[in-house]
C-alpha positions in Angstrom: 52.4 -53.1 217.9 48.7 -52.3 218.1 47.8 -49.5 220.6 45.9 -50.8 223.6 42.3 -49.5 223.5 41.7 -47.4 226.6 38.6 -45.1 227.0 37.4 -43.0 229.8 34.2 -41.5 231.2 35.2 -38.4 233.2 32.1 -37.0 235.1 32.1 -34.1 237.5 30.4 -35.0 240.8 27.9 -32.1 240.7 24.5 -33.8 240.8 22.3 -36.4 239.1 23.4 -38.3 236.0 21.6 -37.2 232.9 20.7 -39.9 230.4 23.0 -38.2 227.9 25.9 -38.8 230.4 24.9 -42.5 230.7 24.8 -42.8 226.9 28.4 -41.5 226.8 29.4 -44.1 229.4 27.6 -46.8 227.3 29.3 -45.9 224.0 32.7 -45.8 225.7 32.1 -49.1 227.4 30.8 -50.9 224.2 33.7 -49.7 222.2 36.2 -50.8 224.9 34.7 -54.3 225.4 34.3 -54.9 221.7 38.0 -54.2 221.2 39.3 -56.0 224.3 40.2 -52.7 225.9 39.8 -51.0 229.2 37.0 -48.7 230.4 38.2 -46.1 233.0 36.1 -43.8 235.2 38.0 -40.7 236.2 36.3 -38.2 238.5 36.9 -34.6 237.3 36.4 -32.7 240.6 38.9 -29.8 240.0 36.1 -27.3 240.5 35.6 -27.6 244.2 32.9 -24.9 244.3 30.6 -27.2 242.3 31.4 -30.4 244.2 28.3 -32.0 245.7 28.4 -34.5 248.5 27.2 -38.0 247.5 27.4 -37.3 243.8 30.4 -39.6 243.2 28.8 -42.5 245.0 25.6 -41.9 243.0 27.5 -42.1 239.7 29.0 -45.5 240.6 25.6 -46.8 241.9 24.0 -45.8 238.6 26.7 -47.6 236.5 26.3 -50.7 238.7 22.6 -50.7 238.1 23.2 -50.4 234.3 25.5 -53.4 234.4 28.6 -51.3 233.5 31.7 -52.1 235.6 34.8 -50.0 235.1 38.1 -51.7 234.8 39.8 -48.7 236.6 38.3 -46.0 238.8 38.5 -44.5 242.3 36.5 -47.5 243.5 38.2 -50.2 241.5 41.7 -49.0 241.6 44.2 -49.5 238.7 47.8 -48.8 237.6 47.2 -45.1 236.9 45.8 -44.1 240.3 44.6 -41.8 241.7 41.5 -41.5 239.6 40.2 -38.3 241.2 41.7 -35.1 239.7 41.6 -33.4 243.1 44.1 -36.0 244.3 46.3 -35.4 241.2 46.6 -31.7 241.9 50.5 -31.9 242.1 50.7 -33.3 238.6 49.4 -30.3 236.7 51.4 -27.2 237.7 54.6 -28.4 236.1 52.9 -28.6 232.7 51.3 -25.2 233.1 54.6 -23.7 234.1 56.4 -25.4 231.1 53.8 -23.9 228.7 54.7 -20.4 230.2 58.4 -21.1 229.7 57.9 -22.2 226.1 55.8 -19.1 225.3 52.5 -20.9 224.9 50.9 -19.6 228.0 51.2 -16.6 230.4 50.6 -15.5 233.9 47.5 -13.3 234.4 47.2 -11.2 237.6 43.9 -9.6 236.8 41.5 -9.3 239.8 37.8 -10.2 239.5 37.1 -6.4 239.6 39.5 -5.8 236.7 37.9 -8.6 234.7 34.5 -7.0 235.3 35.8 -3.6 234.1 37.1 -5.3 230.9 33.7 -6.8 230.2 32.1 -3.4 230.6 34.6 -1.0 229.0 35.1 -3.1 225.8 31.5 -4.0 225.4 30.1 -2.9 222.0 27.1 -3.7 219.8 29.3 -5.8 217.6 31.0 -7.5 220.7 28.4 -7.6 223.5 30.4 -10.2 225.5 34.1 -9.3 225.5 36.4 -12.2 226.1 40.0 -12.4 227.4 41.5 -13.0 223.9 44.1 -11.9 221.4 42.4 -8.6 221.0 42.3 -7.7 224.7 45.1 -9.5 226.4 47.6 -6.7 225.6 45.3 -4.3 227.6 45.2 -6.5 230.7 47.4 -7.1 233.7 49.5 -10.1 232.7 53.0 -11.3 231.9 52.6 -10.2 228.3 52.1 -6.6 229.3 54.4 -6.5 232.4 58.2 -6.6 232.4 60.0 -9.7 233.6 61.0 -7.9 236.8 57.4 -6.8 237.5 56.2 -10.4 237.0 59.0 -11.7 239.3 58.1 -9.2 242.0 54.4 -10.1 241.8 55.1 -13.8 242.0 57.5 -13.3 244.9 54.9 -11.4 246.8 52.4 -14.2 246.4 50.0 -12.1 244.2 47.1 -14.4 243.1 47.3 -15.3 239.4 46.0 -17.8 236.8 47.8 -19.3 233.9 46.1 -18.8 230.5 46.9 -20.4 227.1 48.1 -17.9 224.5 45.9 -18.7 221.6 47.7 -18.0 218.3 46.3 -15.4 215.9 44.4 -16.6 212.8 45.7 -20.2 212.6 43.7 -23.2 211.5 43.7 -26.3 213.7 42.0 -29.5 212.7 41.4 -33.0 213.7 39.5 -36.0 212.3 36.4 -36.8 214.3 35.3 -40.5 214.1 31.7 -39.4 213.6 32.0 -36.0 211.8 35.1 -36.4 209.7 37.5 -33.5 209.4 36.7 -30.6 211.8 38.5 -27.2 211.4 38.8 -24.3 213.8 40.2 -20.7 213.5 42.2 -19.9 216.6 41.1 -16.3 216.5 37.6 -17.3 217.4 38.8 -18.8 220.7 39.6 -16.9 223.9 42.7 -17.5 226.1 41.2 -20.1 228.4 42.5 -20.4 232.0 44.6 -23.6 232.4 45.6 -23.3 236.1 43.4 -21.5 238.6 44.6 -19.2 241.4 44.1 -22.1 243.9 46.5 -24.3 242.0 43.8 -26.5 240.6 43.8 -27.1 236.9 40.8 -26.3 234.8 39.1 -29.0 232.7 41.2 -27.9 229.6 44.6 -28.7 231.1 43.5 -31.6 233.3 41.8 -33.5 230.6 44.8 -33.4 228.3 47.4 -34.2 231.0 45.4 -37.1 232.4 44.5 -38.5 229.0 48.2 -38.5 228.3 49.4 -40.0 231.6 46.6 -42.6 231.6 47.4 -43.6 228.0 43.8 -42.9 226.8 43.5 -44.1 223.1 40.0 -42.8 222.3 38.1 -39.9 223.8 34.3 -39.9 223.3 32.3 -37.0 224.6 29.2 -34.9 223.9 29.2 -32.5 221.0 28.9 -29.6 223.4 32.6 -30.0 224.0 33.5 -29.3 220.3 34.2 -25.6 221.0 36.9 -26.6 223.5 38.6 -28.9 220.9 41.0 -26.2 219.5 42.4 -25.5 223.0 42.9 -29.2 223.6 44.5 -29.8 220.2 47.0 -27.0 220.8 47.8 -28.3 224.3 48.6 -31.8 222.9 50.9 -30.1 220.4 52.5 -27.5 222.8 53.2 -30.2 225.4 55.0 -32.3 222.8 52.4 -35.1 222.9 50.7 -34.7 219.5 51.6 -38.2 218.4 50.0 -39.6 221.5 46.7 -37.7 221.2 43.7 -40.0 221.4 41.2 -40.3 218.6 38.1 -38.2 219.2 34.4 -38.7 218.6 31.9 -36.0 219.6 28.5 -37.7 220.2 25.3 -36.1 219.0 23.0 -34.4 221.5 19.9 -36.0 222.9 17.2 -33.5 222.0 13.8 -32.5 223.4 10.9 -34.5 222.0 10.1 -31.6 219.6 13.7 -31.6 218.4 14.3 -28.0 219.5 17.4 -28.0 221.7 19.1 -30.3 224.2 17.0 -32.3 226.5 17.2 -30.9 230.1 15.9 -31.7 233.5 13.4 -28.9 233.2 12.0 -30.5 230.1 11.5 -33.7 232.0 9.8 -31.9 234.8 7.6 -30.0 232.4 6.6 -33.0 230.3 6.4 -35.5 233.1 9.2 -38.0 232.4 12.6 -38.6 234.0 15.9 -37.5 232.5 18.2 -38.8 235.2 19.2 -42.5 235.3 18.1 -42.9 239.0 16.6 -40.7 241.8 18.8 -37.8 242.8 18.2 -35.9 246.0 19.9 -32.5 246.1 21.6 -32.3 249.5 21.2 -28.5 249.6 17.6 -28.2 248.7 16.5 -31.8 249.6 14.6 -31.8 246.3 14.4 -35.3 244.7 14.4 -35.7 241.0 12.9 -39.0 240.0 15.0 -41.3 237.8 14.3 -44.1 235.2 15.1 -46.7 237.8 12.6 -45.6 240.3 10.0 -44.9 237.7 10.0 -48.6 237.0 12.5 -49.2 234.1 14.6 -52.3 233.9 18.3 -51.6 233.5 18.4 -53.7 230.3 15.7 -51.6 228.8 17.4 -48.3 229.8 20.7 -49.4 228.3 18.9 -50.6 225.1 17.0 -47.4 224.6 20.1 -45.3 225.2 22.0 -47.3 222.6 19.3 -46.5 220.0 19.5 -42.8 220.7 21.8 -41.8 217.9 23.0 -45.3 216.7 21.7 -48.4 214.9 23.3 -51.4 213.5 21.8 -50.9 210.0 19.1 -53.5 210.5 15.5 -53.3 211.8 16.5 -54.9 215.1 15.6 -52.8 218.1 15.9 -55.1 221.1 19.5 -55.7 222.0 21.1 -57.4 225.0 24.4 -55.9 226.3 26.3 -58.8 224.7 24.6 -58.1 221.3 25.4 -54.4 221.6 29.1 -55.1 222.4 29.2 -57.4 219.3 27.5 -55.0 216.9 28.4 -51.5 218.1 30.4 -49.3 215.8 31.3 -45.6 216.0 30.8 -45.4 212.2 27.1 -45.9 212.6 26.6 -43.2 215.3 24.6 -40.4 213.7 25.9 -36.9 213.3 22.6 -35.2 214.0 20.9 -35.1 217.4 18.5 -37.8 218.5 15.0 -36.8 219.7 14.0 -38.3 223.0 10.6 -40.1 222.8 9.3 -41.2 226.2 6.6 -43.4 224.7 9.2 -45.2 222.7 11.3 -45.5 225.9 8.3 -47.2 227.6 7.9 -49.5 224.6 11.5 -50.8 225.2 10.7 -51.4 228.8 7.5 -53.2 228.0 9.4 -55.5 225.6 12.0 -56.2 228.1 9.4 -57.0 230.9 7.8 -59.5 228.5 11.2 -61.1 227.8 12.5 -61.1 231.3 12.2 -64.5 233.2 9.6 -64.2 236.0 12.1 -65.3 238.6 14.3 -62.3 237.7 11.4 -59.9 238.2 10.2 -61.1 241.6 12.5 -59.1 243.9 11.9 -55.8 242.1 8.1 -56.3 242.0 7.9 -57.4 245.6 9.7 -54.1 246.5 7.2 -52.0 244.6 4.3 -53.9 246.2 5.7 -53.5 249.7 6.1 -49.7 249.1 2.4 -49.7 248.2 1.6 -51.5 251.5 1.0 -54.9 250.0 2.7 -57.8 251.8 3.5 -60.9 249.8 3.9 -64.1 251.8 3.3 -66.6 249.1 6.2 -66.8 246.6 4.4 -69.2 244.3 1.4 -66.8 244.1 3.8 -63.9 243.3 5.4 -65.9 240.5 2.0 -66.8 239.1 0.7 -63.3 239.3 3.8 -61.9 237.5 3.4 -64.5 234.8 -0.3 -63.6 234.3 0.1 -59.8 234.2 3.6 -59.1 232.8 2.4 -58.6 229.2 0.1 -55.9 230.5 2.8 -53.9 232.4 4.8 -51.2 230.7 6.7 -50.2 233.9 7.6 -52.3 236.9 5.4 -49.9 238.9 2.4 -51.0 236.8 2.5 -54.4 238.7 1.1 -52.7 241.7 -2.2 -51.8 240.0 -2.2 -54.9 237.7 -1.4 -57.5 240.4 -2.3 -56.2 243.8 -5.7 -58.0 243.8 -3.8 -61.3 243.9 -2.6 -60.5 247.4 -5.4 -58.5 249.0 -9.1 -57.6 248.5 -9.5 -55.0 245.8 -9.3 -51.5 247.5 -12.2 -50.3 245.3 -15.0 -52.3 243.6 -16.7 -50.8 240.5 -20.2 -51.8 241.5 -21.6 -49.1 239.1 -20.3 -51.2 236.2 -22.5 -54.1 237.2 -25.7 -52.6 238.7 -27.4 -51.3 235.5 -27.8 -54.9 234.1 -28.0 -56.8 237.3 -31.2 -58.8 237.9 -32.5 -61.7 240.0 -31.6 -64.2 237.3 -27.9 -63.3 237.5 -28.1 -63.2 241.3 -29.4 -66.8 241.3 -26.6 -67.8 238.9 -23.8 -66.5 241.1 -25.3 -68.1 244.2 -25.3 -71.4 242.3 -21.8 -70.8 241.1 -20.7 -70.3 244.8 -22.1 -73.7 245.7 -20.6 -75.4 242.6 -17.2 -73.9 243.2 -17.4 -74.8 246.9 -17.9 -78.4 245.9 -15.2 -78.4 243.2 -12.4 -81.0 243.9 -10.2 -79.7 241.1 -9.2 -76.0 241.1 -7.7 -75.3 237.6 -8.6 -72.5 235.3 -9.9 -74.7 232.5 -12.2 -76.7 234.9 -13.5 -73.4 236.5 -14.3 -72.0 233.1 -16.1 -75.2 232.0 -18.2 -75.3 235.1 -19.0 -71.6 234.7 -20.2 -72.0 231.1 -22.2 -75.2 231.8 -24.0 -73.5 234.7 -24.7 -70.4 232.5 -26.2 -72.6 229.8 -28.3 -74.4 232.4 -29.7 -71.0 233.5 -30.2 -69.9 229.9 -27.7 -67.1 230.3 -24.9 -66.0 227.9 -21.4 -66.4 229.5 -20.4 -63.1 228.0 -22.9 -61.1 230.1 -21.7 -62.9 233.3 -17.9 -62.4 232.7 -17.8 -58.7 233.6 -19.6 -59.2 237.0 -17.2 -62.1 237.8 -14.2 -59.9 236.9 -15.5 -57.0 239.1 -16.0 -59.5 242.0 -12.5 -60.8 241.8 -10.5 -57.8 240.6 -12.6 -54.8 241.5 -12.5 -53.2 238.0 -12.5 -53.8 234.2 -8.9 -55.0 233.9 -6.6 -57.9 234.6 -5.7 -61.2 232.8 -8.1 -64.1 232.2 -10.7 -64.2 235.0 -10.5 -68.0 235.5 -6.7 -67.7 235.7 -7.2 -65.2 238.5 -9.6 -67.5 240.3 -7.2 -70.4 240.0 -4.3 -68.3 241.3 -6.1 -66.9 244.4 -7.7 -70.2 245.4 -11.1 -71.5 246.2 -11.7 -69.8 249.5 -10.7 -66.4 248.3 -12.6 -66.6 245.1 -15.8 -67.7 246.9 -15.4 -65.0 249.6 -15.0 -62.2 246.9 -18.1 -63.3 245.0 -20.1 -63.4 248.2 -18.9 -59.9 249.2 -20.0 -58.3 246.0 -23.3 -60.1 246.0 -23.8 -58.5 249.5 -22.9 -55.1 248.1 -25.4 -55.5 245.2 -28.2 -56.2 247.7 -27.4 -53.5 250.2 
């Protein structure tokens, strides 16, 4: 019987969702959907000191924006509820205690002050950061150095303690990574990690193994920064008797800074002027808002597309993928081992391509929102649709529509008279006055007819249409940008076109 594919994303609710986290979500989701499996979101909130109010809701809002819907989660329910680790607290102690009974873990009664002394006393040039490990555990205050009676007395007195894994000396543990192949670790290089904290909460190391087992997770995909923790997890799967149930693992490559030197961080985005969070995150403690891709003007389809291409390709030259195409073509075998450099210009390229492909109707609500935020009220839906159709090829971000399309709905805020004045003369003035009269008498208001009338009038006045186009554009748009000028005139209508020409003529004569 084939094992049911079950994958999970297990974020900590501590702040904004980094694009690397969303890529981890995406790769899990694509793998699950391609294989007819389940995608689970499990909230890892065992570290209550780092819990941030609103962070969990933010995670689910971000996934919803990306079009990724979990099959099971705290919001969606499921047969393995609860899906918050803080609500599963009672599950973990029994496993930690069993590890102590079996000799794979031990009680450690060291106080914070004693741990600090350990880090100071045993610090050397060769070992500048002493760890609680095989070399030092026999010098500490734990059930390996105390007698059974002393341990029983401390436990009966309610003395605070943690449970630590007892890492074996100089053993090799290994596993087959779906991306990296065989990975080996020497256990002597790993310290005795805490499994159960003094408050009874498990650490990540214990909780992730117990929950993956209980929730029947078949594959665990996570960032490569978790590789150093793998030997602890491998041993726990073995020590708890679940080795044959251990999921297959894949450690995803890092998303790197644009220069390739190190992991991309929020600070890098702040420094270089681009977002690294999926959507806006406001820190409830500092009230500081970090802008996200969503609010910067990215379409969710483009965001998902660009994330998929950070460290993966399907072996072809194709770069634009819908979610359905990604589900059909994704394979863990084609995920790169090396880190992927983040290129914001390339990210914007994806967005531009998706804006061009997106049906105008599907862009209207988003663009109307951005226009409203800029103080521009849209009352004519047909005009909005026409404006989007005319300028979408010129917009890289959704926010670009404000600058590129605002003149369709209101008079230009600024008019670049300086671009017209140097070559302005009475002959051109007469032409535009005649054009006003011609346009006022026009019975048909279509762009081709407006252009024909304009060119015929220019020829009659022995003027080149080319030297009249810029003044007309400045009159209608206010600057040297925008789509075809006659398309603009046709869209805004006769009265508005004539009024704008008259206004600029007045400015030129003032």
